[in-house]
TORKOL-4160 file (C-alpha; in steps of 0.2 Angstrom, whole numbers, padded with zeros to 4 digits, m for minus):
331
<pt num="1" X="0002" Y="0007" Z="0136"/>
<pt num="2" X="0002" Y="0017" Z="0152"/>
<pt num="3" X="m0014" Y="0027" Z="0150"/>
<pt num="4" X="m0030" Y="0022" Z="0157"/>
<pt num="5" X="m0043" Y="0011" Z="0148"/>
<pt num="6" X="m0057" Y="0021" Z="0155"/>
<pt num="7" X="m0065" Y="0035" Z="0146"/>
<pt num="8" X="m0082" Y="0043" Z="0150"/>
<pt num="9" X="m0090" Y="0051" Z="0135"/>
<pt num="10" X="m0096" Y="0066" Z="0145"/>
<pt num="11" X="m0078" Y="0068" Z="0153"/>
<pt num="12" X="m0066" Y="0072" Z="0138"/>
<pt num="13" X="m0052" Y="0074" Z="0152"/>
<pt num="14" X="m0050" Y="0055" Z="0152"/>
<pt num="15" X="m0038" Y="0048" Z="0140"/>
<pt num="16" X="m0044" Y="0039" Z="0125"/>
<pt num="17" X="m0037" Y="0022" Z="0120"/>
<pt num="18" X="m0036" Y="0012" Z="0104"/>
<pt num="19" X="m0049" Y="0001" Z="0110"/>
<pt num="20" X="m0061" Y="0016" Z="0114"/>
<pt num="21" X="m0058" Y="0023" Z="0097"/>
<pt num="22" X="m0060" Y="0006" Z="0089"/>
<pt num="23" X="m0077" Y="0004" Z="0097"/>
<pt num="24" X="m0082" Y="0022" Z="0092"/>
<pt num="25" X="m0076" Y="0020" Z="0074"/>
<pt num="26" X="m0087" Y="0004" Z="0071"/>
<pt num="27" X="m0101" Y="0011" Z="0080"/>
<pt num="28" X="m0108" Y="0018" Z="0064"/>
<pt num="29" X="m0112" Y="0035" Z="0071"/>
<pt num="30" X="m0096" Y="0045" Z="0074"/>
<pt num="31" X="m0099" Y="0064" Z="0072"/>
<pt num="32" X="m0088" Y="0075" Z="0062"/>
<pt num="33" X="m0081" Y="0083" Z="0078"/>
<pt num="34" X="m0076" Y="0065" Z="0084"/>
<pt num="35" X="m0067" Y="0062" Z="0068"/>
<pt num="36" X="m0057" Y="0078" Z="0070"/>
<pt num="37" X="m0053" Y="0072" Z="0088"/>
<pt num="38" X="m0048" Y="0055" Z="0081"/>
<pt num="39" X="m0036" Y="0063" Z="0069"/>
<pt num="40" X="m0028" Y="0073" Z="0082"/>
<pt num="41" X="m0027" Y="0058" Z="0093"/>
<pt num="42" X="m0018" Y="0049" Z="0079"/>
<pt num="43" X="m0005" Y="0063" Z="0077"/>
<pt num="44" X="m0002" Y="0064" Z="0096"/>
<pt num="45" X="m0002" Y="0046" Z="0101"/>
<pt num="46" X="0007" Y="0037" Z="0086"/>
<pt num="47" X="0010" Y="0021" Z="0096"/>
<pt num="48" X="m0008" Y="0020" Z="0101"/>
<pt num="49" X="m0013" Y="0024" Z="0082"/>
<pt num="50" X="m0002" Y="0009" Z="0077"/>
<pt num="51" X="m0012" Y="m0002" Z="0090"/>
<pt num="52" X="m0028" Y="0004" Z="0082"/>
<pt num="53" X="m0021" Y="m0001" Z="0065"/>
<pt num="54" X="m0018" Y="m0018" Z="0072"/>
<pt num="55" X="m0035" Y="m0020" Z="0078"/>
<pt num="56" X="m0041" Y="m0016" Z="0060"/>
<pt num="57" X="m0029" Y="m0029" Z="0053"/>
<pt num="58" X="m0037" Y="m0041" Z="0065"/>
<pt num="59" X="m0054" Y="m0037" Z="0059"/>
<pt num="60" X="m0048" Y="m0039" Z="0041"/>
<pt num="61" X="m0042" Y="m0057" Z="0045"/>
<pt num="62" X="m0057" Y="m0062" Z="0054"/>
<pt num="63" X="m0067" Y="m0057" Z="0038"/>
<pt num="64" X="m0059" Y="m0073" Z="0031"/>
<pt num="65" X="m0067" Y="m0085" Z="0043"/>
<pt num="66" X="m0081" Y="m0096" Z="0037"/>
<pt num="67" X="m0097" Y="m0093" Z="0046"/>
<pt num="68" X="m0098" Y="m0110" Z="0052"/>
<pt num="69" X="m0081" Y="m0108" Z="0061"/>
<pt num="70" X="m0087" Y="m0091" Z="0068"/>
<pt num="71" X="m0103" Y="m0100" Z="0075"/>
<pt num="72" X="m0092" Y="m0114" Z="0083"/>
<pt num="73" X="m0080" Y="m0101" Z="0091"/>
<pt num="74" X="m0095" Y="m0091" Z="0098"/>
<pt num="75" X="m0105" Y="m0107" Z="0104"/>
<pt num="76" X="m0120" Y="m0101" Z="0094"/>
<pt num="77" X="m0126" Y="m0090" Z="0080"/>
<pt num="78" X="m0119" Y="m0074" Z="0075"/>
<pt num="79" X="m0127" Y="m0060" Z="0086"/>
<pt num="80" X="m0136" Y="m0047" Z="0076"/>
<pt num="81" X="m0128" Y="m0029" Z="0077"/>
<pt num="82" X="m0136" Y="m0018" Z="0089"/>
<pt num="83" X="m0146" Y="m0002" Z="0084"/>
<pt num="84" X="m0137" Y="0013" Z="0079"/>
<pt num="85" X="m0142" Y="0023" Z="0095"/>
<pt num="86" X="m0128" Y="0029" Z="0105"/>
<pt num="87" X="m0124" Y="0017" Z="0119"/>
<pt num="88" X="m0122" Y="0025" Z="0137"/>
<pt num="89" X="m0104" Y="0027" Z="0143"/>
<pt num="90" X="m0092" Y="0024" Z="0152"/>
<pt num="91" X="m0083" Y="0011" Z="0142"/>
<pt num="92" X="m0073" Y="0000" Z="0153"/>
<pt num="93" X="m0058" Y="m0011" Z="0147"/>
<pt num="94" X="m0068" Y="m0027" Z="0149"/>
<pt num="95" X="m0082" Y="m0020" Z="0138"/>
<pt num="96" X="m0070" Y="m0014" Z="0125"/>
<pt num="97" X="m0060" Y="m0030" Z="0124"/>
<pt num="98" X="m0076" Y="m0041" Z="0124"/>
<pt num="99" X="m0082" Y="m0030" Z="0110"/>
<pt num="100" X="m0066" Y="m0032" Z="0100"/>
<pt num="101" X="m0066" Y="m0051" Z="0103"/>
<pt num="102" X="m0084" Y="m0052" Z="0097"/>
<pt num="103" X="m0080" Y="m0042" Z="0081"/>
<pt num="104" X="m0065" Y="m0052" Z="0077"/>
<pt num="105" X="m0074" Y="m0069" Z="0080"/>
<pt num="106" X="m0090" Y="m0064" Z="0071"/>
<pt num="107" X="m0080" Y="m0058" Z="0055"/>
<pt num="108" X="m0089" Y="m0041" Z="0056"/>
<pt num="109" X="m0104" Y="m0048" Z="0046"/>
<pt num="110" X="m0115" Y="m0039" Z="0058"/>
<pt num="111" X="m0107" Y="m0022" Z="0055"/>
<pt num="112" X="m0111" Y="m0012" Z="0040"/>
<pt num="113" X="m0096" Y="m0008" Z="0028"/>
<pt num="114" X="m0091" Y="0011" Z="0028"/>
<pt num="115" X="m0096" Y="0018" Z="0010"/>
<pt num="116" X="m0083" Y="0028" Z="0001"/>
<pt num="117" X="m0087" Y="0046" Z="m0003"/>
<pt num="118" X="m0077" Y="0044" Z="m0020"/>
<pt num="119" X="m0071" Y="0029" Z="m0030"/>
<pt num="120" X="m0063" Y="0026" Z="m0047"/>
<pt num="121" X="m0051" Y="0014" Z="m0056"/>
<pt num="122" X="m0035" Y="0021" Z="m0064"/>
<pt num="123" X="m0021" Y="0013" Z="m0074"/>
<pt num="124" X="m0011" Y="0013" Z="m0090"/>
<pt num="125" X="m0008" Y="0000" Z="m0103"/>
<pt num="126" X="0009" Y="m0007" Z="m0109"/>
<pt num="127" X="0021" Y="0007" Z="m0116"/>
<pt num="128" X="0009" Y="0020" Z="m0109"/>
<pt num="129" X="0011" Y="0034" Z="m0095"/>
<pt num="130" X="m0003" Y="0044" Z="m0088"/>
<pt num="131" X="m0005" Y="0058" Z="m0075"/>
<pt num="132" X="m0022" Y="0058" Z="m0065"/>
<pt num="133" X="m0027" Y="0072" Z="m0053"/>
<pt num="134" X="m0038" Y="0066" Z="m0039"/>
<pt num="135" X="m0052" Y="0077" Z="m0030"/>
<pt num="136" X="m0041" Y="0081" Z="m0016"/>
<pt num="137" X="m0028" Y="0088" Z="m0027"/>
<pt num="138" X="m0016" Y="0073" Z="m0026"/>
<pt num="139" X="m0007" Y="0069" Z="m0042"/>
<pt num="140" X="m0004" Y="0051" Z="m0049"/>
<pt num="141" X="0010" Y="0048" Z="m0062"/>
<pt num="142" X="0006" Y="0031" Z="m0068"/>
<pt num="143" X="0018" Y="0020" Z="m0077"/>
<pt num="144" X="0015" Y="0007" Z="m0090"/>
<pt num="145" X="0006" Y="m0009" Z="m0086"/>
<pt num="146" X="m0002" Y="m0003" Z="m0070"/>
<pt num="147" X="m0020" Y="m0004" Z="m0062"/>
<pt num="148" X="m0026" Y="0003" Z="m0045"/>
<pt num="149" X="m0043" Y="0007" Z="m0037"/>
<pt num="150" X="m0045" Y="0023" Z="m0028"/>
<pt num="151" X="m0057" Y="0024" Z="m0013"/>
<pt num="152" X="m0059" Y="0040" Z="m0003"/>
<pt num="153" X="m0068" Y="0039" Z="0014"/>
<pt num="154" X="m0072" Y="0053" Z="0027"/>
<pt num="155" X="m0057" Y="0048" Z="0038"/>
<pt num="156" X="m0044" Y="0042" Z="0025"/>
<pt num="157" X="m0040" Y="0040" Z="0007"/>
<pt num="158" X="m0035" Y="0023" Z="0000"/>
<pt num="159" X="m0027" Y="0016" Z="m0015"/>
<pt num="160" X="m0026" Y="m0003" Z="m0019"/>
<pt num="161" X="m0012" Y="m0005" Z="m0032"/>
<pt num="162" X="m0016" Y="m0021" Z="m0040"/>
<pt num="163" X="0001" Y="m0021" Z="m0051"/>
<pt num="164" X="0013" Y="m0009" Z="m0058"/>
<pt num="165" X="0020" Y="0008" Z="m0052"/>
<pt num="166" X="0013" Y="0025" Z="m0047"/>
<pt num="167" X="0022" Y="0041" Z="m0041"/>
<pt num="168" X="0011" Y="0049" Z="m0029"/>
<pt num="169" X="0012" Y="0067" Z="m0026"/>
<pt num="170" X="0000" Y="0069" Z="m0010"/>
<pt num="171" X="m0010" Y="0083" Z="m0006"/>
<pt num="172" X="m0008" Y="0086" Z="0013"/>
<pt num="173" X="m0024" Y="0082" Z="0024"/>
<pt num="174" X="m0018" Y="0079" Z="0042"/>
<pt num="175" X="m0036" Y="0073" Z="0046"/>
<pt num="176" X="m0037" Y="0061" Z="0032"/>
<pt num="177" X="m0021" Y="0050" Z="0029"/>
<pt num="178" X="m0016" Y="0043" Z="0012"/>
<pt num="179" X="m0014" Y="0024" Z="0012"/>
<pt num="180" X="m0007" Y="0014" Z="m0002"/>
<pt num="181" X="m0011" Y="m0005" Z="0000"/>
<pt num="182" X="0001" Y="m0015" Z="m0012"/>
<pt num="183" X="0001" Y="m0034" Z="m0008"/>
<pt num="184" X="0013" Y="m0038" Z="0005"/>
<pt num="185" X="0016" Y="m0019" Z="0010"/>
<pt num="186" X="0005" Y="m0004" Z="0016"/>
<pt num="187" X="0011" Y="0014" Z="0014"/>
<pt num="188" X="0004" Y="0028" Z="0025"/>
<pt num="189" X="0007" Y="0047" Z="0023"/>
<pt num="190" X="m0003" Y="0063" Z="0025"/>
<pt num="191" X="0006" Y="0073" Z="0012"/>
<pt num="192" X="0023" Y="0069" Z="0003"/>
<pt num="193" X="0030" Y="0063" Z="m0014"/>
<pt num="194" X="0034" Y="0044" Z="m0015"/>
<pt num="195" X="0034" Y="0029" Z="m0028"/>
<pt num="196" X="0026" Y="0012" Z="m0025"/>
<pt num="197" X="0030" Y="m0002" Z="m0037"/>
<pt num="198" X="0021" Y="m0019" Z="m0036"/>
<pt num="199" X="0029" Y="m0034" Z="m0045"/>
<pt num="200" X="0023" Y="m0051" Z="m0044"/>
<pt num="201" X="0030" Y="m0054" Z="m0027"/>
<pt num="202" X="0040" Y="m0039" Z="m0022"/>
<pt num="203" X="0034" Y="m0021" Z="m0017"/>
<pt num="204" X="0046" Y="m0007" Z="m0019"/>
<pt num="205" X="0044" Y="0010" Z="m0010"/>
<pt num="206" X="0054" Y="0025" Z="m0014"/>
<pt num="207" X="0053" Y="0042" Z="m0006"/>
<pt num="208" X="0057" Y="0058" Z="m0015"/>
<pt num="209" X="0052" Y="0070" Z="m0002"/>
<pt num="210" X="0043" Y="0070" Z="0015"/>
<pt num="211" X="0041" Y="0054" Z="0027"/>
<pt num="212" X="0031" Y="0039" Z="0024"/>
<pt num="213" X="0027" Y="0024" Z="0035"/>
<pt num="214" X="0028" Y="0006" Z="0027"/>
<pt num="215" X="0020" Y="m0009" Z="0036"/>
<pt num="216" X="0021" Y="m0027" Z="0031"/>
<pt num="217" X="0019" Y="m0045" Z="0038"/>
<pt num="218" X="0004" Y="m0053" Z="0046"/>
<pt num="219" X="m0007" Y="m0044" Z="0059"/>
<pt num="220" X="0000" Y="m0053" Z="0073"/>
<pt num="221" X="0018" Y="m0049" Z="0069"/>
<pt num="222" X="0017" Y="m0032" Z="0059"/>
<pt num="223" X="0033" Y="m0024" Z="0054"/>
<pt num="224" X="0035" Y="m0005" Z="0053"/>
<pt num="225" X="0049" Y="0006" Z="0044"/>
<pt num="226" X="0049" Y="0025" Z="0042"/>
<pt num="227" X="0056" Y="0031" Z="0026"/>
<pt num="228" X="0062" Y="0049" Z="0023"/>
<pt num="229" X="0068" Y="0058" Z="0006"/>
<pt num="230" X="0081" Y="0049" Z="m0004"/>
<pt num="231" X="0077" Y="0032" Z="0004"/>
<pt num="232" X="0069" Y="0016" Z="m0002"/>
<pt num="233" X="0064" Y="m0001" Z="0004"/>
<pt num="234" X="0059" Y="m0018" Z="m0003"/>
<pt num="235" X="0045" Y="m0028" Z="0005"/>
<pt num="236" X="0045" Y="m0047" Z="m0001"/>
<pt num="237" X="0029" Y="m0057" Z="m0003"/>
<pt num="238" X="0031" Y="m0063" Z="0016"/>
<pt num="239" X="0029" Y="m0045" Z="0021"/>
<pt num="240" X="0045" Y="m0045" Z="0031"/>
<pt num="241" X="0051" Y="m0027" Z="0034"/>
<pt num="242" X="0069" Y="m0024" Z="0032"/>
<pt num="243" X="0079" Y="m0007" Z="0034"/>
<pt num="244" X="0077" Y="0007" Z="0023"/>
<pt num="245" X="0092" Y="0011" Z="0012"/>
<pt num="246" X="0099" Y="0027" Z="0003"/>
<pt num="247" X="0093" Y="0026" Z="m0015"/>
<pt num="248" X="0096" Y="0035" Z="m0032"/>
<pt num="249" X="0077" Y="0040" Z="m0033"/>
<pt num="250" X="0080" Y="0052" Z="m0047"/>
<pt num="251" X="0087" Y="0037" Z="m0058"/>
<pt num="252" X="0074" Y="0025" Z="m0053"/>
<pt num="253" X="0060" Y="0038" Z="m0057"/>
<pt num="254" X="0067" Y="0044" Z="m0073"/>
<pt num="255" X="0052" Y="0036" Z="m0082"/>
<pt num="256" X="0042" Y="0050" Z="m0076"/>
<pt num="257" X="0052" Y="0062" Z="m0088"/>
<pt num="258" X="0051" Y="0050" Z="m0102"/>
<pt num="259" X="0068" Y="0040" Z="m0100"/>
<pt num="260" X="0073" Y="0024" Z="m0092"/>
<pt num="261" X="0091" Y="0024" Z="m0085"/>
<pt num="262" X="0101" Y="0008" Z="m0079"/>
<pt num="263" X="0117" Y="0010" Z="m0070"/>
<pt num="264" X="0127" Y="m0007" Z="m0068"/>
<pt num="265" X="0110" Y="m0015" Z="m0067"/>
<pt num="266" X="0108" Y="m0034" Z="m0069"/>
<pt num="267" X="0101" Y="m0038" Z="m0086"/>
<pt num="268" X="0086" Y="m0047" Z="m0078"/>
<pt num="269" X="0081" Y="m0031" Z="m0071"/>
<pt num="270" X="0083" Y="m0022" Z="m0087"/>
<pt num="271" X="0072" Y="m0035" Z="m0096"/>
<pt num="272" X="0059" Y="m0034" Z="m0083"/>
<pt num="273" X="0058" Y="m0015" Z="m0084"/>
<pt num="274" X="0058" Y="m0014" Z="m0103"/>
<pt num="275" X="0045" Y="m0026" Z="m0105"/>
<pt num="276" X="0033" Y="m0013" Z="m0097"/>
<pt num="277" X="0036" Y="m0003" Z="m0113"/>
<pt num="278" X="0040" Y="m0015" Z="m0128"/>
<pt num="279" X="0026" Y="m0021" Z="m0139"/>
<pt num="280" X="0036" Y="m0037" Z="m0141"/>
<pt num="281" X="0042" Y="m0045" Z="m0124"/>
<pt num="282" X="0060" Y="m0049" Z="m0121"/>
<pt num="283" X="0064" Y="m0066" Z="m0113"/>
<pt num="284" X="0081" Y="m0072" Z="m0105"/>
<pt num="285" X="0088" Y="m0089" Z="m0110"/>
<pt num="286" X="0094" Y="m0093" Z="m0093"/>
<pt num="287" X="0098" Y="m0086" Z="m0075"/>
<pt num="288" X="0117" Y="m0084" Z="m0080"/>
<pt num="289" X="0112" Y="m0071" Z="m0094"/>
<pt num="290" X="0101" Y="m0062" Z="m0082"/>
<pt num="291" X="0116" Y="m0059" Z="m0070"/>
<pt num="292" X="0125" Y="m0049" Z="m0084"/>
<pt num="293" X="0128" Y="m0031" Z="m0080"/>
<pt num="294" X="0121" Y="m0016" Z="m0090"/>
<pt num="295" X="0123" Y="0003" Z="m0090"/>
<pt num="296" X="0112" Y="0012" Z="m0102"/>
<pt num="297" X="0099" Y="0025" Z="m0105"/>
<pt num="298" X="0084" Y="0025" Z="m0117"/>
<pt num="299" X="0070" Y="0036" Z="m0122"/>
<pt num="300" X="0053" Y="0029" Z="m0118"/>
<pt num="301" X="0046" Y="0037" Z="m0134"/>
<pt num="302" X="0057" Y="0025" Z="m0144"/>
<pt num="303" X="0059" Y="0009" Z="m0132"/>
<pt num="304" X="0064" Y="m0002" Z="m0147"/>
<pt num="305" X="0081" Y="0007" Z="m0147"/>
<pt num="306" X="0085" Y="m0005" Z="m0133"/>
<pt num="307" X="0084" Y="m0019" Z="m0145"/>
<pt num="308" X="0097" Y="m0011" Z="m0157"/>
<pt num="309" X="0108" Y="m0006" Z="m0143"/>
<pt num="310" X="0108" Y="m0021" Z="m0131"/>
<pt num="311" X="0121" Y="m0032" Z="m0141"/>
<pt num="312" X="0133" Y="m0016" Z="m0141"/>
<pt num="313" X="0132" Y="m0014" Z="m0122"/>
<pt num="314" X="0131" Y="m0032" Z="m0116"/>
<pt num="315" X="0139" Y="m0048" Z="m0123"/>
<pt num="316" X="0122" Y="m0055" Z="m0129"/>
<pt num="317" X="0113" Y="m0060" Z="m0145"/>
<pt num="318" X="0094" Y="m0058" Z="m0148"/>
<pt num="319" X="0084" Y="m0070" Z="m0158"/>
<pt num="320" X="0065" Y="m0070" Z="m0162"/>
<pt num="321" X="0055" Y="m0084" Z="m0155"/>
<pt num="322" X="0041" Y="m0094" Z="m0163"/>
<pt num="323" X="0028" Y="m0088" Z="m0150"/>
<pt num="324" X="0033" Y="m0069" Z="m0154"/>
<pt num="325" X="0045" Y="m0065" Z="m0140"/>
<pt num="326" X="0063" Y="m0061" Z="m0142"/>
<pt num="327" X="0075" Y="m0073" Z="m0134"/>
<pt num="328" X="0091" Y="m0065" Z="m0126"/>
<pt num="329" X="0106" Y="m0077" Z="m0124"/>
<pt num="330" X="0125" Y="m0074" Z="m0119"/>
<pt num="331" X="0137" Y="m0074" Z="m0134"/>
């Protein structure tokens, strides 16, 4: 960064830095005016805003340190958090860096967690689809076998997608970004329409309209990709960020209108998708069978039609198993 690391609280002409805002954010006494200024700063200084996010990631990593490890690093007990009174400025770079290091090493135990202004849990069972409207006007179309936790804060809106798939139609709020956390990847927007799917070890993000930022990886090597309408990206369990690619978003999101569409898809993908809706799960006999290609379309109001049609659209046979599943093997 080329900007100065000095800012006097009484001299707003001095440039603010990620370290300065980090210290203010965790001081516990940010005013509403400062929160608006912080939102403007994020829009006008995107590189610095990403630096701020990395500092936040550092704090999250530090939370995992055991207290005896923190005491060893500090050479003594974890210091108590100072009182909430405003600390006189200026805030110089040495103070900012020292405060950041202390926060990271102490695991933030001496800082109170920010309380959400709204929280709820949303989800849908296997074979079910739901639509939920949040207090900000954002709409969540929830696919089957999905669970997520919603938390709104004064300066951000957060969704923790624990598993499954949600199509987000986000109500624009420039001062409160909308963040979806899904395992190896985070998605950040202010207002757009996008889909996030979290499977066991892969997160898939598709954008129907607008622009989203997807981050992944460890806090010390965070990757970033910017997706626009009609593009998608897959983030593996490692968090490695690849390159966004054009995607048939309408086909991938056909479930929202009650259909599921496969275009030359591997049978393994078909089975994984249909198991979201079928009461009796499908199971592949081997990986070779899973590589067979399938093109088909089914109504989600009657997903069992797949069982009747599958032998006609692929060279396979179905057999009930003793444990209640249906095994699929090549003919």
